[in-house]
C-alpha positions in Angstrom: -27.2 31.4 -39.7 -23.5 30.9 -38.9 -24.0 30.0 -35.3 -25.2 26.4 -35.7 -22.2 25.3 -37.8 -19.9 27.0 -35.3 -21.6 25.2 -32.4 -21.5 21.9 -34.2 -17.8 22.4 -34.9 -17.1 23.4 -31.3 -18.9 20.2 -30.1 -16.9 18.0 -32.4 -13.7 19.7 -31.3 -14.5 19.1 -27.7 -15.9 15.6 -28.0 -12.6 13.7 -28.4 -10.7 15.3 -25.4 -13.9 15.1 -23.3 -14.3 11.4 -24.2 -10.7 10.8 -23.2 -11.2 12.5 -19.8 -14.3 10.4 -19.2 -12.4 7.2 -20.2 -9.5 8.0 -17.9 -11.8 8.7 -14.9 -13.7 5.4 -15.5 -10.5 3.5 -15.9 -8.8 4.8 -12.7 -12.1 4.3 -10.8 -13.0 0.8 -12.0 -9.8 -0.9 -13.3 -6.4 0.3 -12.1 -4.6 3.4 -10.8 -0.9 4.2 -10.4 0.5 5.0 -7.0 3.8 6.4 -5.8 5.8 5.2 -2.7 7.3 8.2 -0.7 8.4 6.3 2.4 10.3 3.2 3.5 7.8 1.4 5.7 7.4 -1.4 3.2 11.1 -2.0 2.5 12.4 -4.3 1.1 9.3 -5.2 -0.8 8.7 -1.6 -1.9 11.3 1.1 -2.0 11.2 4.9 -1.8 10.6 6.1 -5.3 8.7 3.0 -6.6 5.8 3.6 -8.9 3.2 0.8 -8.8 -0.1 -0.1 -10.3 -3.0 -0.9 -8.0 -5.9 -3.1 -9.1 -9.1 -1.2 -8.2 -11.6 -4.1 -8.7 -9.8 -6.7 -6.5 -12.0 -6.0 -3.4 -15.0 -4.5 -5.0 -15.9 -0.8 -4.8 -16.6 1.7 -2.1 -16.8 5.5 -2.1 -12.9 5.5 -1.9 -12.8 3.9 -5.3 -14.1 7.2 -6.7 -12.0 10.3 -7.2 -12.2 12.4 -4.1 -14.1 9.7 -2.2 -17.4 11.2 -3.4 -20.3 9.0 -2.4 -22.2 7.7 0.7 -20.4 5.9 3.5 -21.1 2.2 3.8 -19.6 -0.7 5.7 -20.1 -2.9 2.7 -18.6 -2.8 -0.8 -20.2 -3.3 -4.1 -19.0 -6.7 -5.4 -17.0 -6.8 -2.1 -14.3 -9.4 -1.3 -12.0 -9.6 1.6 -8.2 -9.4 1.0 -6.1 -12.5 1.5 -3.4 -12.6 4.1 -0.2 -11.4 2.4 -1.9 -9.0 0.0 -0.3 -5.6 -0.2 -3.2 -3.1 0.0 -3.6 0.6 -0.6 -6.1 2.3 1.7 -7.3 5.6 3.1 -6.1 6.3 6.7 -9.0 6.3 9.2 -9.6 9.7 10.7 -7.4 11.3 8.0 -8.7 10.1 4.7 -6.6 12.7 2.9 -3.7 10.4 3.6 -3.2 7.2 1.5 -1.2 4.3 3.1 0.1 1.0 1.9 0.7 -2.1 4.1 0.6 -5.9 4.0 -2.5 -7.7 5.3 -1.6 -10.0 8.2 -5.0 -10.2 10.0 -8.6 -10.7 8.9 -11.8 -10.2 10.9 -11.8 -12.3 14.1 -8.0 -12.9 14.0 -6.0 -12.5 17.2 -2.7 -10.6 16.4 0.2 -10.0 18.8 3.9 -9.2 18.7 6.1 -11.1 21.1 9.8 -10.3 21.2 9.6 -9.0 17.6 7.9 -12.1 16.3 4.4 -12.0 14.8 1.8 -14.2 16.5 -1.4 -15.0 14.6 -4.2 -16.9 16.5 -1.7 -18.2 19.0 0.8 -19.4 16.4 4.3 -17.7 16.4 5.5 -17.3 12.8 9.1 -18.4 12.4 11.6 -15.9 11.0 14.2 -17.5 8.7 17.4 -15.5 8.3 17.8 -14.3 4.7 21.1 -12.4 4.8 21.6 -8.7 5.0 20.0 -5.9 3.0 20.1 -2.1 2.9 17.5 0.1 4.3 17.1 3.7 3.0 16.1 6.5 5.3 14.2 9.7 4.5 17.5 11.4 3.7 18.7 8.9 1.1 21.3 7.4 3.4 21.6 3.6 3.5 22.4 1.3 6.3 22.8 -2.5 6.6 20.0 -4.4 8.1 19.1 -8.0 8.7 16.6 -9.7 6.4 14.2 -12.5 7.4 11.7 -14.6 5.5 8.3 -14.8 7.1 5.5 -17.2 6.1 1.9 -16.2 6.8 -0.9 -18.7 7.5 -2.0 -19.8 4.0 1.5 -20.0 2.7 2.4 -16.5 1.5 6.1 -15.9 2.0 7.7 -12.5 2.0 10.8 -10.8 3.2 11.0 -8.3 6.1 13.6 -6.0 7.6 14.3 -6.3 11.3 16.9 -4.2 13.2 16.2 -5.3 16.8 13.9 -7.2 19.1 13.0 -4.8 21.9 11.5 -1.8 20.1 8.2 -0.2 21.2 6.2 -2.3 18.8 8.0 -5.6 19.4 5.9 -6.7 22.5 2.2 -5.8 22.4 -1.1 -6.9 23.8 -3.4 -9.1 21.7 -5.3 -7.3 19.0 -8.7 -8.8 18.1 -9.6 -7.7 14.5 -13.2 -6.5 14.5 -15.7 -7.4 11.8 -15.4 -5.3 8.7 -11.7 -4.6 9.4 -8.3 -5.9 8.5 -4.9 -5.7 10.2 -2.0 -4.3 8.2 1.8 -4.2 8.9 4.8 -2.8 7.1 7.6 -5.2 6.0 10.1 -2.7 7.5 8.9 -3.8 10.9 10.9 -1.3 13.0 10.0 1.6 10.9 6.3 1.3 10.1 3.4 3.1 11.7 0.8 0.4 11.0 -2.2 -1.3 12.7 -0.1 -1.9 15.8 -0.5 1.9 16.4 -4.1 2.9 17.3 -5.8 5.9 15.7 -5.5 8.0 18.9 -1.7 7.7 18.8 -1.5 8.7 15.1 -1.6 5.3 13.5 -4.2 3.7 11.3 -5.3 1.1 13.9 -7.7 -1.5 12.5 -8.3 -0.7 8.8 -11.9 -0.5 7.7 -12.6 -2.6 4.6 -14.6 0.4 3.3 -11.3 2.3 3.2 -9.6 -0.1 0.8 -8.6 1.6 -2.5 -6.7 -1.0 -4.4 -4.4 -4.1 -4.3 -0.8 -3.4 -5.2 0.0 -5.9 -8.1 2.6 -4.6 -10.5 5.7 -2.4 -10.2 5.7 0.1 -13.1 9.1 1.6 -12.4 11.4 3.0 -9.8 13.7 6.0 -9.4 15.9 6.5 -6.3 15.6 10.3 -6.3 16.9 10.4 -2.7 20.2 8.9 -3.8 21.0 11.6 -6.3 24.2 13.3 -5.2 25.3 14.9 -8.4 24.2 15.6 -12.0 26.2 12.5 -13.1 24.2 10.3 -10.8 20.8 11.3 -12.3 20.6 8.3 -14.7 22.3 5.9 -12.3 19.4 6.2 -9.9 17.0 4.5 -12.3 16.3 1.0 -10.9 15.8 -0.9 -14.1 15.6 -4.2 -12.3 12.3 -3.1 -10.6 10.5 -2.2 -13.8 7.4 -4.3 -14.7 7.8 -6.8 -11.9 5.0 -8.4 -9.8 4.7 -7.3 -6.2 
């Protein structure tokens, strides 16, 4: 006779935490999810140690919207919508879906993309680079170096800042990439230190990014901590980048 009250009490005790787990899974699947930036390929827009919020519903849903990517593969997305040029997107790397990458969309299906002497050419039009002073680039060891900044404007009017150290690197002069249907072309804002769509899958890059692999659109910076810059106990608090908290991307 004592078992039923015990079972009911156990169910009531478990109901609230279980409901919270279900709510969190639904929220991170359908609404938004936090992401962490471990590399400098998107500097100066995103810095090592940034924490951002990605909007999950921006491009509709695929199996990669679900935790672990559980679900059937499909070239289309539920409520699918293509990114706009200039969007900063989070996606699963083709051929290595255990790796999550983040790049800026510069090419849409059918676009012709090329690099000529370090300048981005889209559909035959060379995008001008306007000098924007000097910035600091941080490497994987936390060391900082001066680097030139430029303002680039994509077709459609989206303006962003890029880092550019030279004009004769291995990715500064390329053949023409024709973006296939169902794919996009992404590049890092740190142009000389980004393994992006300019690098094909067989050479370790993402190549063309399948729309199915999109996870979220990067929209808001939650916070930032320059952990690589910590050199002593005293500098622990100094490495908090308060100016980057709660700012749009």
